[in-house]
C-alpha positions in Angstrom: 76.0 136.5 98.2 79.9 137.3 98.2 82.1 134.4 96.6 84.4 133.0 98.5 88.1 132.2 98.1 90.4 129.9 100.3 94.1 130.0 101.2 96.0 126.8 102.1 99.2 127.2 103.9 101.4 123.8 103.8 104.7 123.7 105.4 107.3 121.2 103.3 110.7 120.3 103.4 111.1 119.3 99.8 109.7 122.9 98.0 110.7 121.4 94.6 108.5 118.2 94.4 105.9 119.4 96.7 105.5 122.5 94.1 105.2 119.7 91.2 103.1 117.1 92.6 100.2 120.0 93.6 100.7 121.3 90.1 100.7 118.1 87.8 98.5 116.4 90.1 95.8 119.4 91.1 96.1 121.5 87.9 97.2 124.5 90.2 99.6 126.8 88.6 102.8 128.4 90.2 102.5 132.1 90.5 105.5 133.1 92.2 108.3 131.3 93.8 111.5 131.8 95.5 113.8 129.6 97.5 111.7 129.5 100.2 108.4 129.3 99.0 106.0 128.4 96.1 102.4 130.1 95.6 99.8 128.1 93.6 96.6 129.2 92.6 94.0 127.9 91.0 89.9 129.8 90.9 89.3 130.4 94.3 92.1 128.8 95.9 95.4 130.0 96.9 98.0 127.2 98.1 101.1 128.6 99.7 104.1 125.9 100.2 106.8 127.2 103.0 109.9 125.7 103.4 110.1 124.9 107.0 113.6 125.8 109.1 116.8 123.6 108.6 116.6 123.3 112.7 112.5 122.2 111.8 113.0 120.0 109.4 116.1 118.1 111.0 113.2 116.9 113.8 110.8 115.7 110.8 111.7 112.4 109.2 110.5 112.1 105.7 110.2 108.2 104.4 109.8 106.8 101.0 106.9 105.9 100.2 105.5 108.8 102.3 104.2 107.7 106.1 100.9 109.2 106.4 100.4 112.1 108.4 96.8 111.7 109.8 97.1 113.3 113.0 95.6 116.7 111.7 92.0 117.2 112.1 91.8 119.2 109.2 92.3 118.0 105.5 92.5 119.6 102.3 90.0 118.8 99.3 90.6 119.2 96.2 88.2 118.7 92.9 89.8 116.9 90.1 87.9 115.6 86.7 88.7 111.3 87.7 90.7 110.7 90.6 91.1 107.2 89.0 93.3 109.2 86.3 95.2 110.6 88.9 96.7 107.2 90.3 99.6 106.7 88.2 100.8 110.4 88.1 100.4 110.6 92.1 103.0 107.4 92.3 105.3 108.9 89.5 105.8 112.2 92.1 105.9 110.2 95.3 102.7 110.3 96.6 100.1 107.6 97.2 96.3 107.1 96.4 94.0 105.1 98.4 92.6 102.2 96.7 89.1 102.3 95.1 87.4 100.5 98.1 88.5 103.1 100.9 86.3 105.8 98.9 83.1 106.8 99.7 80.4 109.6 98.4 78.6 112.2 100.3 77.8 115.8 99.2 77.7 114.9 95.5 80.7 113.6 95.2 82.9 110.8 95.2 85.8 111.2 97.4 89.4 109.3 98.1 92.1 110.3 100.1 95.9 110.4 98.6 99.0 111.5 100.6 101.5 113.7 99.4 105.2 113.5 98.8 105.7 114.6 102.6 103.1 112.2 104.0 99.8 115.1 104.2 96.7 113.8 103.5 94.3 115.2 101.1 91.1 114.7 99.7 90.2 114.2 96.1 86.5 114.8 95.0 84.7 113.8 91.8 81.5 115.0 90.6 78.9 112.4 91.1 
């Protein structure tokens, strides 16, 4: 069986704060970056943060706290060692973690959604 690796591209407005969020909260390593992109990596996963052009960014309204963007049929999920241990860090970096009662379990993981600093919904996984 061949090992699977995956790549995820997230289009962002605030490259620096989004890089800080994904590095600090999910343990991804920043391996390459310039003014418009940041490449973050862990074993088996590469996340590319790509800054949207100014004309596109002008049409996207960001809020504080971030408004949940739930219109997409896809949700990135990331395994962490402890979901609740990240609650304070996620908030400090501009994101939000759902209340524990909104979590659920399947596939051998406890799962809880979080929102990154720009409102993208991600799911955190903790081995059950």
